[in-house]
All heavy atoms as an XYZ file, in Angstrom:
881
protein
N     -27.674    -48.425    -61.786
C     -26.634    -49.422    -61.613
C     -26.370    -49.590    -60.139
O     -26.119    -48.629    -59.433
C     -25.371    -49.058    -62.393
C     -24.299    -50.091    -62.369
S     -22.785    -49.665    -63.263
C     -23.364    -49.040    -64.816
N     -26.309    -50.830    -59.682
C     -26.130    -51.085    -58.232
C     -24.625    -50.846    -57.868
O     -23.713    -50.900    -58.721
C     -26.469    -52.477    -57.889
O     -25.545    -53.372    -58.531
C     -27.828    -52.878    -58.286
N     -24.399    -50.638    -56.568
C     -23.068    -50.446    -56.076
C     -22.271    -51.728    -56.378
O     -21.087    -51.618    -56.758
C     -23.050    -50.180    -54.553
O     -23.752    -48.997    -54.357
C     -21.661    -50.147    -54.018
N     -22.874    -52.859    -56.207
C     -22.166    -54.148    -56.488
C     -21.634    -54.216    -57.934
O     -20.565    -54.611    -58.199
C     -23.017    -55.274    -56.122
C     -23.282    -55.476    -54.682
C     -24.312    -54.533    -54.036
O     -25.029    -53.850    -54.832
O     -24.412    -54.424    -52.823
N     -22.516    -53.831    -58.836
C     -22.170    -53.839    -60.289
C     -21.020    -52.857    -60.579
O     -20.073    -53.138    -61.240
C     -23.372    -53.526    -61.141
O     -24.394    -54.499    -60.938
C     -23.002    -53.498    -62.645
N     -21.147    -51.672    -59.893
C     -20.105    -50.677    -60.109
C     -18.751    -51.095    -59.512
O     -17.678    -50.913    -60.082
C     -20.561    -49.363    -59.542
C     -21.722    -48.759    -60.296
C     -22.344    -47.587    -59.687
N     -21.457    -46.509    -59.470
C     -21.571    -45.526    -58.603
N     -22.638    -45.518    -57.788
N     -20.713    -44.616    -58.485
N     -18.849    -51.855    -58.371
C     -17.576    -52.338    -57.740
C     -16.989    -53.439    -58.658
O     -15.748    -53.413    -58.945
C     -17.867    -52.953    -56.342
C     -16.634    -53.706    -55.829
C     -18.185    -51.799    -55.361
N     -17.821    -54.301    -59.208
C     -17.262    -55.331    -60.154
C     -16.556    -54.667    -61.346
O     -15.523    -55.122    -61.770
C     -18.409    -56.194    -60.669
C     -18.727    -57.327    -59.767
C     -19.626    -58.369    -60.426
N     -20.296    -59.180    -59.473
C     -19.714    -60.270    -58.933
N     -18.489    -60.608    -59.237
N     -20.388    -60.985    -58.056
N     -17.239    -53.672    -61.901
C     -16.614    -52.946    -63.047
C     -15.342    -52.246    -62.671
O     -14.372    -52.296    -63.414
C     -17.654    -51.891    -63.626
C     -18.750    -52.513    -64.351
C     -19.750    -51.447    -64.848
O     -19.838    -50.350    -64.328
N     -20.489    -51.824    -65.864
N     -15.297    -51.710    -61.452
C     -14.084    -51.097    -61.004
C     -12.916    -52.048    -60.831
O     -11.812    -51.783    -61.238
C     -14.371    -50.341    -59.638
O     -13.279    -49.673    -59.194
N     -13.197    -53.213    -60.295
C     -12.240    -54.227    -60.125
C     -11.656    -54.693    -61.479
O     -10.480    -54.946    -61.616
C     -12.758    -55.469    -59.358
C     -13.182    -55.201    -57.904
C     -13.920    -56.401    -57.343
C     -11.920    -54.878    -57.020
N     -12.565    -54.852    -62.446
C     -12.140    -55.248    -63.812
C     -11.300    -54.117    -64.447
O     -10.280    -54.403    -65.185
C     -13.367    -55.568    -64.676
C     -14.081    -56.789    -64.292
C     -15.393    -56.955    -65.130
C     -13.226    -58.064    -64.454
N     -11.658    -52.912    -64.188
C     -10.827    -51.754    -64.711
C      -9.450    -51.795    -64.068
O      -8.445    -51.567    -64.777
C     -11.568    -50.510    -64.402
C     -10.847    -49.222    -64.864
C     -11.612    -48.004    -64.448
O     -12.562    -48.009    -63.731
O     -11.139    -46.914    -64.938
N      -9.394    -52.017    -62.759
C      -8.080    -52.086    -62.101
C      -7.218    -53.174    -62.692
O      -6.042    -52.995    -62.944
C      -8.304    -52.247    -60.543
C      -8.874    -50.962    -59.983
C      -6.952    -52.643    -59.861
C      -9.388    -51.165    -58.563
N      -7.844    -54.327    -62.879
C      -7.081    -55.417    -63.494
C      -6.566    -55.090    -64.840
O      -5.385    -55.305    -65.178
C      -7.960    -56.677    -63.621
C      -7.238    -57.885    -64.256
C      -8.133    -59.113    -64.460
O      -9.094    -59.278    -63.702
O      -7.773    -59.897    -65.346
N      -7.431    -54.423    -65.687
C      -6.976    -54.058    -66.993
C      -5.846    -53.037    -66.972
O      -4.890    -53.092    -67.708
C      -8.122    -53.496    -67.832
C      -7.729    -53.183    -69.267
C      -7.237    -54.483    -69.997
O      -7.943    -55.459    -70.064
N      -6.021    -54.395    -70.526
N      -5.913    -52.071    -66.082
C      -4.888    -51.112    -65.903
C      -3.528    -51.756    -65.460
O      -2.480    -51.403    -65.975
C      -5.198    -49.969    -64.962
C      -6.354    -49.088    -65.431
C      -6.040    -48.341    -66.699
O      -4.846    -48.068    -66.956
O      -7.014    -48.020    -67.415
N      -3.669    -52.751    -64.597
C      -2.452    -53.497    -64.183
C      -1.866    -54.250    -65.406
O      -0.641    -54.321    -65.580
C      -2.811    -54.437    -63.078
C      -3.046    -53.698    -61.730
S      -3.520    -54.845    -60.406
C      -1.930    -55.691    -60.110
N      -2.704    -54.868    -66.206
C      -2.254    -55.593    -67.339
C      -1.578    -54.616    -68.318
O      -0.488    -54.899    -68.893
C      -3.376    -56.264    -68.066
C      -3.883    -57.514    -67.295
C      -5.062    -58.206    -68.046
N      -5.608    -59.287    -67.260
C      -5.044    -60.513    -67.179
N      -3.903    -60.813    -67.803
N      -5.650    -61.450    -66.441
N      -2.168    -53.402    -68.498
C      -1.592    -52.404    -69.460
C      -0.251    -51.941    -68.957
O       0.599    -51.600    -69.748
C      -2.522    -51.255    -69.567
C      -3.833    -51.519    -70.291
O      -3.914    -52.634    -70.933
O      -4.744    -50.703    -70.243
N      -0.025    -51.956    -67.607
C       1.278    -51.533    -67.097
C       2.261    -52.722    -66.840
O       3.291    -52.530    -66.264
C       1.065    -50.847    -65.706
C       0.355    -49.517    -65.789
C      -0.080    -49.063    -64.402
C       1.298    -48.513    -66.444
N       1.837    -53.914    -67.399
C       2.641    -55.127    -67.176
C       2.899    -55.469    -65.705
O       3.971    -55.980    -65.347
C       3.978    -55.022    -67.935
O       3.736    -54.829    -69.280
N       1.928    -55.180    -64.879
C       1.991    -55.516    -63.444
C       1.267    -56.855    -63.154
O       1.465    -57.354    -62.049
C       1.401    -54.346    -62.552
C       2.059    -53.064    -62.653
C       1.250    -51.996    -61.864
C       3.508    -53.163    -62.119
N       0.440    -57.259    -64.026
C      -0.340    -58.514    -63.784
C       0.554    -59.706    -63.923
O       1.225    -59.838    -64.911
C      -1.502    -58.607    -64.743
C      -2.627    -59.513    -64.302
C      -2.758    -60.791    -64.740
C      -3.620    -59.279    -63.320
N      -3.847    -61.319    -64.091
C      -4.372    -60.396    -63.268
C      -3.913    -58.179    -62.543
C      -5.445    -60.538    -62.388
C      -4.999    -58.264    -61.694
C      -5.778    -59.474    -61.613
N       0.568    -60.566    -62.901
C       1.489    -61.692    -62.856
C       0.715    -62.966    -63.169
O      -0.418    -63.169    -62.799
C       2.161    -61.781    -61.512
C       2.925    -60.530    -61.138
C       3.470    -60.560    -59.678
O       3.170    -61.482    -58.943
N       4.221    -59.588    -59.351
N       1.473    -63.898    -63.780
C       0.881    -65.188    -64.140
C       0.964    -66.173    -62.975
O       0.197    -67.149    -62.949
C       1.460    -65.790    -65.378
O       2.856    -65.912    -65.232
N       1.907    -65.999    -62.055
C       2.075    -66.905    -60.975
C       1.922    -66.180    -59.667
O       2.492    -65.074    -59.484
C       3.491    -67.554    -61.008
C       3.805    -68.429    -62.261
C       5.259    -68.902    -62.247
C       2.847    -69.604    -62.293
N       1.264    -66.769    -58.685
C       1.063    -66.128    -57.374
C       2.384    -66.163    -56.565
O       3.315    -66.953    -56.836
C       0.017    -66.954    -56.715
C       0.155    -68.305    -57.305
C       0.612    -68.089    -58.765
N       2.476    -65.323    -55.579
C       3.614    -65.336    -54.672
C       3.650    -66.681    -53.919
O       2.622    -67.468    -53.923
C       3.337    -64.210    -53.678
C       2.273    -63.456    -54.254
C       1.547    -64.262    -55.190
N       4.683    -66.908    -53.266
C       4.805    -68.210    -52.437
C       3.672    -68.254    -51.481
O       3.238    -67.237    -50.887
C       6.176    -68.236    -51.707
C       7.310    -68.365    -52.641
C       7.357    -69.717    -53.361
O       7.027    -70.732    -52.783
O       7.713    -69.646    -54.588
N       3.179    -69.426    -51.111
C       2.043    -69.602    -50.199
C       2.304    -68.886    -48.818
O       1.406    -68.296    -48.254
C       1.801    -71.022    -49.992
C       2.323    -71.670    -51.296
C       3.485    -70.744    -51.747
N       3.508    -68.877    -48.397
C       3.866    -68.323    -47.093
C       3.621    -66.767    -47.136
O       3.368    -66.179    -46.095
C       5.322    -68.640    -46.793
C       5.712    -68.212    -45.386
C       7.107    -68.674    -45.048
C       7.427    -68.228    -43.613
N       8.591    -68.866    -43.106
N       3.747    -66.212    -48.319
C       3.487    -64.712    -48.424
C       2.059    -64.336    -47.954
O       1.872    -63.210    -47.513
C       3.669    -64.255    -49.845
O       4.981    -64.515    -50.315
N       1.123    -65.217    -48.080
C      -0.217    -64.939    -47.716
C      -0.517    -65.013    -46.220
O      -1.561    -64.661    -45.783
C      -1.157    -65.883    -48.423
C      -1.235    -65.678    -49.963
C      -0.352    -66.333    -50.805
C      -2.105    -64.805    -50.496
C      -0.344    -66.172    -52.165
C      -2.184    -64.587    -51.876
C      -1.296    -65.307    -52.706
N       0.484    -65.447    -45.481
C       0.373    -65.600    -44.031
C       0.646    -64.333    -43.271
O       0.580    -64.323    -42.001
C       1.229    -66.752    -43.530
C       0.858    -68.100    -44.101
C       1.859    -69.210    -43.801
O       2.764    -68.973    -42.921
O       1.751    -70.279    -44.401
N       0.997    -63.271    -43.944
C       1.325    -62.036    -43.312
C       0.185    -61.516    -42.466
O      -0.981    -61.706    -42.787
C       1.700    -60.950    -44.353
O       1.925    -59.746    -43.779
N       0.531    -60.892    -41.346
C      -0.481    -60.203    -40.559
C      -0.388    -58.684    -40.630
O      -1.133    -57.980    -40.029
C      -0.429    -60.638    -39.048
C      -0.684    -62.105    -38.876
C       0.976    -60.320    -38.482
N       0.533    -58.270    -41.461
C       0.750    -56.870    -41.697
C      -0.304    -56.276    -42.676
O      -0.730    -56.987    -43.622
C       2.169    -56.542    -42.206
C       3.246    -56.890    -41.280
C       3.234    -56.067    -40.001
O       2.891    -54.862    -40.096
O       3.512    -56.602    -38.930
N      -0.676    -54.993    -42.534
C      -1.611    -54.405    -43.541
C      -0.967    -54.509    -44.930
O       0.246    -54.279    -45.108
C      -1.718    -52.966    -43.129
C      -1.348    -52.950    -41.632
C      -0.348    -54.048    -41.477
N      -1.772    -54.828    -45.939
C      -1.311    -54.909    -47.345
C      -0.198    -55.964    -47.499
O       0.453    -55.949    -48.521
C      -0.873    -53.593    -47.894
C      -1.870    -52.509    -47.747
C      -1.844    -51.571    -46.731
C      -2.876    -52.387    -48.655
C      -2.728    -50.517    -46.632
C      -3.818    -51.384    -48.610
C      -3.770    -50.474    -47.565
N       0.029    -56.845    -46.558
C       1.114    -57.873    -46.551
C       2.446    -57.202    -46.900
O       3.222    -57.719    -47.665
C       0.759    -58.934    -47.575
S      -0.726    -59.925    -47.220
N       2.678    -56.021    -46.353
C       3.815    -55.205    -46.735
C       5.170    -55.956    -46.459
O       6.159    -55.624    -47.092
C       3.880    -53.845    -46.058
C       2.749    -52.961    -46.557
C       3.931    -53.940    -44.593
N       5.130    -56.936    -45.551
C       6.344    -57.637    -45.240
C       6.604    -58.866    -46.171
O       7.676    -59.385    -46.164
C       6.331    -58.099    -43.782
C       5.207    -58.955    -43.391
O       4.129    -58.889    -44.071
O       5.284    -59.724    -42.420
N       5.613    -59.215    -46.922
C       5.778    -60.456    -47.787
C       5.415    -60.213    -49.264
O       5.753    -61.109    -50.112
C       4.905    -61.542    -47.242
O       3.558    -61.152    -47.287
C       5.286    -61.974    -45.860
N       4.772    -59.096    -49.631
C       4.381    -58.908    -50.995
C       4.649    -57.449    -51.400
O       4.610    -56.587    -50.551
C       2.898    -59.134    -51.224
C       2.447    -60.542    -51.064
S       0.639    -60.658    -51.419
C       0.295    -62.249    -50.742
N       4.841    -57.207    -52.689
C       4.832    -55.809    -53.150
C       3.396    -55.385    -53.356
O       2.460    -56.209    -53.317
C       5.761    -55.593    -54.328
C       5.340    -56.429    -55.577
O       4.178    -56.578    -55.813
N       6.313    -56.947    -56.259
N       3.207    -54.104    -53.603
C       1.834    -53.528    -53.654
C       1.021    -54.183    -54.753
O      -0.180    -54.517    -54.525
C       1.905    -52.034    -53.891
N       1.586    -54.331    -55.930
C       0.771    -54.947    -57.004
C       0.462    -56.400    -56.766
O      -0.625    -56.866    -57.200
C       1.417    -54.712    -58.346
C       2.808    -55.323    -58.493
C       3.949    -54.348    -58.140
O       3.736    -53.370    -57.498
O       5.066    -54.620    -58.621
N       1.352    -57.098    -56.086
C       0.941    -58.465    -55.734
C      -0.186    -58.550    -54.762
O      -1.115    -59.345    -54.946
C       2.188    -59.218    -55.056
C       3.227    -59.553    -56.007
C       4.469    -60.164    -55.284
O       4.859    -59.614    -54.260
N       5.001    -61.243    -55.811
N      -0.176    -57.663    -53.754
C      -1.304    -57.695    -52.838
C      -2.579    -57.314    -53.520
O      -3.649    -58.012    -53.274
C      -1.000    -56.687    -51.714
C      -2.157    -56.618    -50.739
C      -2.411    -57.389    -49.675
C      -3.217    -55.643    -50.755
N      -3.538    -57.067    -49.009
C      -4.034    -55.948    -49.653
C      -3.520    -54.547    -51.576
C      -5.197    -55.256    -49.367
C      -4.658    -53.815    -51.284
C      -5.492    -54.155    -50.208
N      -2.553    -56.366    -54.414
C      -3.763    -55.967    -55.128
C      -4.315    -57.133    -55.947
O      -5.479    -57.464    -55.911
C      -3.382    -54.750    -56.043
C      -4.567    -54.052    -56.756
C      -5.599    -53.635    -55.803
C      -3.986    -52.900    -57.476
N      -3.379    -57.777    -56.720
C      -3.839    -58.865    -57.631
C      -4.247    -60.120    -56.869
O      -5.246    -60.734    -57.180
C      -2.696    -59.240    -58.609
C      -3.066    -60.407    -59.495
C      -2.008    -60.800    -60.438
O      -0.963    -60.104    -60.635
N      -2.138    -61.940    -61.104
N      -3.490    -60.538    -55.842
C      -3.631    -61.866    -55.259
C      -4.487    -61.832    -53.951
O      -4.893    -62.883    -53.483
C      -2.287    -62.508    -55.061
C      -1.546    -62.668    -56.308
C      -0.521    -61.961    -56.789
C      -1.899    -63.664    -57.342
N      -0.133    -62.376    -58.013
C      -0.928    -63.432    -58.422
C      -2.791    -64.605    -57.473
C      -0.904    -64.206    -59.546
C      -2.816    -65.419    -58.658
C      -1.869    -65.157    -59.665
N      -4.650    -60.610    -53.381
C      -5.389    -60.546    -52.131
C      -6.682    -59.723    -52.301
O      -7.783    -60.245    -52.175
C      -4.537    -60.001    -50.996
C      -5.365    -59.875    -49.733
C      -3.311    -60.894    -50.723
N      -6.537    -58.499    -52.588
C      -7.742    -57.562    -52.592
C      -8.692    -58.003    -53.710
O      -9.877    -58.175    -53.393
C      -7.312    -56.135    -52.763
C      -8.554    -55.190    -52.820
C      -9.172    -55.123    -51.451
C      -8.240    -53.866    -53.383
N      -8.234    -58.088    -54.907
C      -9.220    -58.278    -55.997
C      -9.986    -59.669    -55.787
O     -11.231    -59.625    -55.874
C      -8.520    -58.218    -57.376
C      -8.144    -56.757    -57.612
C      -9.450    -58.772    -58.511
C      -7.339    -56.474    -58.925
N      -9.298    -60.763    -55.535
C     -10.036    -61.992    -55.236
C     -10.995    -61.898    -54.075
O     -12.104    -62.449    -54.042
C      -8.954    -63.050    -54.990
C      -7.721    -62.502    -55.612
C      -7.857    -61.018    -55.478
N     -10.543    -61.235    -52.991
C     -11.454    -61.089    -51.770
C     -12.698    -60.287    -52.134
O     -13.808    -60.637    -51.651
C     -10.708    -60.483    -50.631
C      -9.776    -61.481    -49.969
C      -9.073    -60.845    -48.789
N      -8.096    -61.788    -48.195
C      -7.326    -61.460    -47.157
N      -7.364    -60.289    -46.664
N      -6.440    -62.372    -46.731
N     -12.465    -59.245    -52.915
C     -13.643    -58.412    -53.227
C     -14.611    -59.189    -54.112
O     -15.855    -59.126    -53.937
C     -13.199    -57.146    -53.915
C     -12.439    -56.204    -53.029
S     -13.421    -55.634    -51.618
C     -14.691    -54.704    -52.444
N     -14.061    -59.960    -55.067
C     -14.966    -60.808    -55.931
C     -15.677    -61.848    -55.072
O     -16.825    -62.091    -55.321
C     -14.159    -61.449    -57.086
C     -13.856    -60.572    -58.256
N     -14.925    -60.033    -59.038
C     -12.772    -60.042    -58.716
C     -14.377    -59.291    -59.956
N     -13.043    -59.286    -59.837
N     -14.966    -62.435    -54.146
C     -15.636    -63.387    -53.276
C     -16.753    -62.748    -52.471
O     -17.873    -63.352    -52.335
C     -14.612    -64.019    -52.334
N     -16.584    -61.543    -51.930
C     -17.677    -60.857    -51.233
C     -18.835    -60.666    -52.144
O     -19.988    -60.909    -51.776
C     -17.175    -59.583    -50.651
C     -16.201    -59.620    -49.528
C     -15.709    -58.244    -49.144
C     -16.840    -60.233    -48.302
N     -18.585    -60.187    -53.370
C     -19.640    -59.976    -54.303
C     -20.354    -61.157    -54.682
O     -21.587    -61.249    -54.756
C     -19.035    -59.231    -55.578
C     -18.555    -57.789    -55.310
C     -17.674    -57.377    -56.457
C     -19.779    -56.881    -55.163
N     -19.608    -62.274    -54.927
C     -20.228    -63.567    -55.333
C     -21.118    -64.134    -54.237
O     -22.076    -64.798    -54.505
C     -19.120    -64.616    -55.677
C     -18.369    -64.252    -56.941
O     -18.830    -63.376    -57.690
O     -17.322    -64.859    -57.189
N     -20.706    -63.829    -52.982
C     -21.510    -64.387    -51.852
C     -22.582    -63.419    -51.352
O     -23.275    -63.664    -50.369
C     -20.567    -64.661    -50.696
C     -19.560    -65.758    -50.987
C     -18.438    -65.811    -49.977
O     -18.450    -65.136    -48.941
N     -17.448    -66.656    -50.224
N     -22.711    -62.313    -52.094
C     -23.695    -61.263    -51.650
C     -23.422    -60.806    -50.230
O     -24.371    -60.501    -49.463
C     -25.140    -61.710    -51.846
C     -25.505    -61.854    -53.254
O     -25.126    -61.014    -54.131
N     -26.213    -62.929    -53.605
N     -22.165    -60.806    -49.835
C     -21.762    -60.440    -48.489
C     -21.683    -58.892    -48.438
O     -21.506    -58.250    -49.509
C     -20.413    -61.081    -48.088
N     -21.727    -58.362    -47.220
C     -21.561    -56.889    -47.158
C     -20.193    -56.455    -47.601
O     -19.203    -57.142    -47.357
C     -21.749    -56.634    -45.652
C     -22.377    -57.818    -45.038
C     -22.014    -58.968    -45.953
N     -20.175    -55.413    -48.309
C     -18.905    -54.829    -48.779
C     -18.328    -53.898    -47.661
O     -19.077    -53.355    -46.884
C     -19.104    -54.024    -50.125
C     -19.604    -54.810    -51.234
C     -19.938    -53.965    -52.435
C     -18.492    -55.841    -51.674
N     -17.028    -53.725    -47.661
C     -16.469    -52.756    -46.682
C     -17.010    -51.359    -46.934
O     -17.317    -50.992    -48.090
C     -14.948    -52.846    -46.929
C     -14.730    -53.494    -48.225
C     -16.001    -54.283    -48.525
N     -17.108    -50.646    -45.806
C     -17.644    -49.234    -45.936
C     -16.600    -48.220    -45.473
O     -16.811    -47.026    -45.651
C     -18.930    -49.076    -45.061
O     -18.631    -49.443    -43.708
C     -20.027    -49.883    -45.635
N     -15.554    -48.661    -44.862
C     -14.454    -47.759    -44.576
C     -13.240    -48.297    -45.361
O     -12.609    -49.269    -45.019
C     -14.090    -47.891    -43.103
C     -15.187    -47.421    -42.178
C     -14.821    -46.166    -41.535
N     -15.860    -45.781    -40.566
C     -16.329    -44.580    -40.561
N     -15.895    -43.648    -41.392
N     -17.287    -44.295    -39.689
N     -13.029    -47.635    -46.486
C     -12.173    -48.166    -47.484
C     -11.329    -47.045    -48.131
O     -11.849    -46.125    -48.657
C     -12.995    -48.860    -48.542
C     -12.262    -49.769    -49.497
C     -12.051    -51.081    -49.127
C     -11.721    -49.283    -50.722
C     -11.389    -51.956    -49.978
C     -11.060    -50.146    -51.559
C     -10.872    -51.463    -51.178
N      -9.981    -47.167    -48.014
C      -9.134    -46.153    -48.649
C      -7.764    -46.839    -48.915
O      -6.881    -46.866    -48.055
C      -8.953    -44.951    -47.693
N      -7.619    -47.342    -50.113
C      -6.337    -48.013    -50.484
C      -5.504    -47.142    -51.362
O      -4.284    -47.350    -51.447
C      -6.597    -49.323    -51.213
C      -7.378    -49.131    -52.517
C      -7.249    -50.320    -50.300
C      -7.481    -50.340    -53.374
N      -6.049    -46.044    -51.930
C      -5.284    -45.213    -52.872
C      -4.042    -44.556    -52.207
O      -2.989    -44.602    -52.763
C      -6.153    -44.137    -53.468
O      -7.241    -44.799    -54.197
C      -5.389    -43.238    -54.485
N      -4.169    -44.067    -50.941
C      -2.954    -43.488    -50.280
C      -1.803    -44.476    -50.205
O      -0.643    -44.064    -50.432
C      -3.468    -43.063    -48.934
C      -4.908    -42.822    -49.123
C      -5.354    -43.891    -50.173
N      -2.073    -45.709    -49.966
C      -0.998    -46.735    -49.878
C      -0.330    -46.856    -51.257
O       0.891    -46.939    -51.366
C      -1.545    -48.066    -49.423
C      -0.568    -49.222    -49.621
C       0.654    -49.255    -48.906
C      -0.831    -50.229    -50.484
C       1.548    -50.254    -49.127
C       0.068    -51.275    -50.702
C       1.242    -51.262    -50.010
O       2.172    -52.279    -50.216
N      -1.107    -46.941    -52.303
C      -0.539    -47.083    -53.681
C       0.168    -45.872    -54.128
O       1.139    -45.974    -54.864
C      -1.591    -47.609    -54.643
C      -1.932    -49.062    -54.406
C      -2.985    -49.395    -53.565
C      -1.174    -50.046    -54.906
C      -3.273    -50.721    -53.333
C      -1.433    -51.382    -54.643
C      -2.483    -51.707    -53.858
N      -0.246    -44.665    -53.704
C       0.419    -43.462    -54.032
C       1.812    -43.489    -53.433
O       2.798    -43.171    -54.122
C      -0.315    -42.210    -53.488
C      -1.526    -41.964    -54.325
C      -2.412    -40.817    -53.668
O      -2.231    -40.523    -52.501
O      -3.301    -40.329    -54.447
N       1.899    -43.983    -52.243
C       3.187    -44.084    -51.534
C       4.050    -45.241    -52.169
O       5.244    -44.979    -52.376
C       3.008    -44.279    -50.022
C       4.275    -44.289    -49.220
S       3.962    -44.466    -47.461
C       3.186    -46.113    -47.386
N       3.448    -46.336    -52.445
C       4.113    -47.533    -52.904
C       4.714    -47.308    -54.320
O       5.818    -47.766    -54.662
C       3.251    -48.782    -52.933
N       3.966    -46.557    -55.148
C       4.364    -46.390    -56.518
C       5.074    -45.056    -56.797
O       5.504    -44.711    -57.885
C       3.131    -46.443    -57.488
C       2.514    -47.804    -57.584
C       1.189    -47.895    -57.865
C       3.209    -48.959    -57.403
C       0.580    -49.154    -58.020
C       2.603    -50.185    -57.505
C       1.323    -50.277    -57.781
N       5.220    -44.235    -55.785
C       5.789    -42.877    -55.890
C       7.146    -42.932    -56.569
O       8.131    -43.418    -55.947
C       5.916    -42.185    -54.545
C       6.363    -40.757    -54.672
O       6.191    -40.128    -55.693
N       7.000    -40.287    -53.617
N       7.251    -42.418    -57.739
C       8.501    -42.314    -58.440
C       9.016    -43.651    -59.014
O      10.028    -43.708    -59.621
N       8.279    -44.740    -58.795
C       8.705    -46.064    -59.245
C       7.987    -46.520    -60.518
O       8.587    -47.196    -61.372
C       8.472    -47.097    -58.107
C       8.873    -48.476    -58.561
C       9.214    -46.702    -56.837
N       6.750    -46.148    -60.615
C       5.905    -46.648    -61.707
C       5.545    -45.524    -62.675
O       4.907    -44.575    -62.283
C       4.642    -47.254    -61.140
C       3.647    -47.976    -62.098
C       4.303    -49.099    -62.826
C       2.454    -48.436    -61.332
N       5.999    -45.652    -63.905
C       5.701    -44.695    -64.888
C       4.335    -44.989    -65.538
O       4.052    -46.147    -65.780
C       6.830    -44.696    -65.993
O       8.044    -44.462    -65.383
C       6.514    -43.645    -67.096
N       3.548    -43.989    -65.775
C       2.219    -44.207    -66.447
C       1.207    -44.686    -65.463
O       0.227    -45.316    -65.912
N       1.297    -44.457    -64.210
C       0.412    -44.970    -63.212
C      -0.925    -44.258    -63.080
O      -1.807    -44.607    -62.296
C       1.062    -45.037    -61.916
C       1.363    -43.684    -61.291
C       2.258    -43.688    -60.094
O       2.869    -44.685    -59.802
N       2.196    -42.565    -59.392
N      -1.085    -43.166    -63.791
C      -2.176    -42.290    -63.543
C      -3.534    -42.936    -63.714
O      -4.455    -42.724    -62.863
C      -2.180    -41.009    -64.498
C      -0.961    -40.137    -64.312
C       0.343    -40.675    -65.005
O       0.240    -41.574    -65.874
O       1.391    -40.260    -64.678
N      -3.733    -43.739    -64.767
C      -5.016    -44.407    -64.981
C      -5.277    -45.475    -63.845
O      -6.383    -45.683    -63.423
C      -5.068    -45.077    -66.363
C      -5.113    -44.077    -67.479
O      -5.530    -42.917    -67.234
N      -4.794    -44.506    -68.651
N      -4.184    -46.176    -63.436
C      -4.376    -47.147    -62.376
C      -4.788    -46.386    -61.067
O      -5.695    -46.810    -60.352
C      -3.140    -47.931    -62.156
C      -3.138    -48.881    -60.964
C      -4.309    -49.869    -61.072
C      -1.815    -49.672    -60.891
N      -4.102    -45.299    -60.750
C      -4.436    -44.516    -59.578
C      -5.872    -44.001    -59.582
O      -6.552    -44.046    -58.609
C      -3.430    -43.424    -59.365
C      -1.998    -43.881    -59.130
S      -1.783    -45.151    -57.863
C      -2.300    -44.198    -56.418
N      -6.247    -43.530    -60.769
C      -7.642    -43.087    -60.914
C      -8.636    -44.166    -60.682
O      -9.695    -44.033    -60.025
C      -7.856    -42.441    -62.237
N      -8.324    -45.372    -61.182
C      -9.234    -46.525    -60.991
C      -9.302    -46.912    -59.502
O     -10.403    -47.269    -58.982
C      -8.786    -47.701    -61.828
N      -8.179    -46.904    -58.838
C      -8.152    -47.257    -57.390
C      -8.996    -46.155    -56.625
O      -9.732    -46.489    -55.733
C      -6.728    -47.241    -56.861
C      -5.887    -48.361    -57.409
C      -4.392    -48.202    -57.018
C      -6.355    -49.738    -56.899
N      -8.837    -44.898    -57.005
C      -9.621    -43.863    -56.319
C     -11.105    -44.051    -56.577
O     -11.892    -43.843    -55.648
C      -9.143    -42.457    -56.808
C      -9.813    -41.308    -56.044
C      -9.525    -41.354    -54.556
O      -8.348    -41.310    -54.190
N     -10.488    -41.442    -53.703
N     -11.475    -44.461    -57.737
C     -12.920    -44.714    -57.971
C     -13.462    -45.825    -57.086
O     -14.529    -45.752    -56.542
C     -13.210    -45.020    -59.466
C     -13.145    -43.821    -60.325
C     -13.638    -44.030    -61.745
N     -12.684    -44.813    -62.520
C     -11.617    -44.283    -63.163
N     -11.354    -43.010    -62.994
N     -10.854    -45.055    -63.842
N     -12.623    -46.870    -56.876
C     -13.031    -47.943    -55.925
C     -13.161    -47.382    -54.503
O     -14.140    -47.711    -53.856
C     -12.069    -49.146    -55.991
C     -12.442    -50.330    -55.133
C     -13.725    -50.985    -55.576
C     -11.259    -51.392    -55.209
N     -12.210    -46.633    -54.084
C     -12.276    -46.001    -52.801
C     -13.548    -45.213    -52.670
O     -14.265    -45.293    -51.664
C     -11.105    -45.031    -52.560
C      -9.817    -45.698    -52.163
O      -9.783    -46.948    -51.990
O      -8.834    -45.050    -51.991
N     -13.905    -44.371    -53.664
C     -15.078    -43.531    -53.643
C     -16.341    -44.342    -53.523
O     -17.312    -43.953    -52.875
C     -15.091    -42.604    -54.842
C     -13.980    -41.592    -54.803
O     -13.260    -41.400    -53.790
O     -13.700    -41.069    -55.982
N     -16.371    -45.492    -54.209
C     -17.557    -46.305    -54.121
C     -17.784    -46.959    -52.762
O     -18.934    -47.143    -52.361
C     -17.442    -47.511    -55.171
C     -17.710    -47.213    -56.613
C     -17.259    -48.392    -57.503
C     -19.177    -46.900    -56.846
N     -16.677    -47.258    -52.113
C     -16.773    -48.082    -50.822
C     -16.605    -47.281    -49.579
O     -17.021    -47.787    -48.557
C     -15.775    -49.178    -50.890
C     -15.975    -50.258    -51.969
C     -14.871    -51.283    -51.984
C     -17.345    -50.949    -51.751
N     -16.044    -46.122    -49.642
C     -15.804    -45.344    -48.421
C     -17.072    -44.579    -48.052
O     -17.308    -43.502    -48.588
C     -14.608    -44.436    -48.563
C     -14.121    -43.917    -47.242
O     -14.427    -44.440    -46.171
N     -13.371    -42.912    -47.283
N     -17.879    -45.135    -47.241
C     -19.208    -44.598    -46.846
C     -19.111    -44.027    -45.408
O     -18.565    -44.741    -44.525
C     -20.311    -45.606    -46.883
C     -20.385    -46.367    -48.171
C     -21.037    -45.542    -49.287
C     -21.200    -46.442    -50.494
N     -21.363    -45.746    -51.688
N     -19.550    -42.819    -45.246
C     -19.608    -42.249    -43.924
C     -20.852    -42.741    -43.219
O     -21.884    -42.891    -43.825
C     -19.591    -40.716    -43.993
C     -18.359    -40.093    -44.532
C     -17.118    -40.327    -43.703
O     -17.289    -40.258    -42.449
O     -16.081    -40.551    -44.215
N     -20.715    -42.914    -41.902
C     -21.907    -43.365    -41.105
C     -22.898    -42.247    -40.935
O     -22.623    -41.148    -40.936
C     -21.445    -43.872    -39.759
C     -20.681    -45.168    -39.832
O     -20.856    -45.923    -40.803
O     -19.896    -45.503    -38.903
């Protein structure tokens, strides 16, 4: 199985975990929210919004275009901090995020 296929599966798994936790939203944030220059759009979006509306679509776009995937990738620590004590039942989502990190974080 190619890395690209495994990344696609990982993204779908993350989406499903978000749906299971009722984090998946039907409406995007305000357009201005996407103009943030801060990492993870921390000043304009909550963590799950960034994951749904920024990361997942960008990763699918890279895959669809056969573009190079990031090789220095570690989002799990941010989500551990963002969800700490706030989100009950997050273990499966965190495990899915870690699997994505593991697929993409390549040492030179």
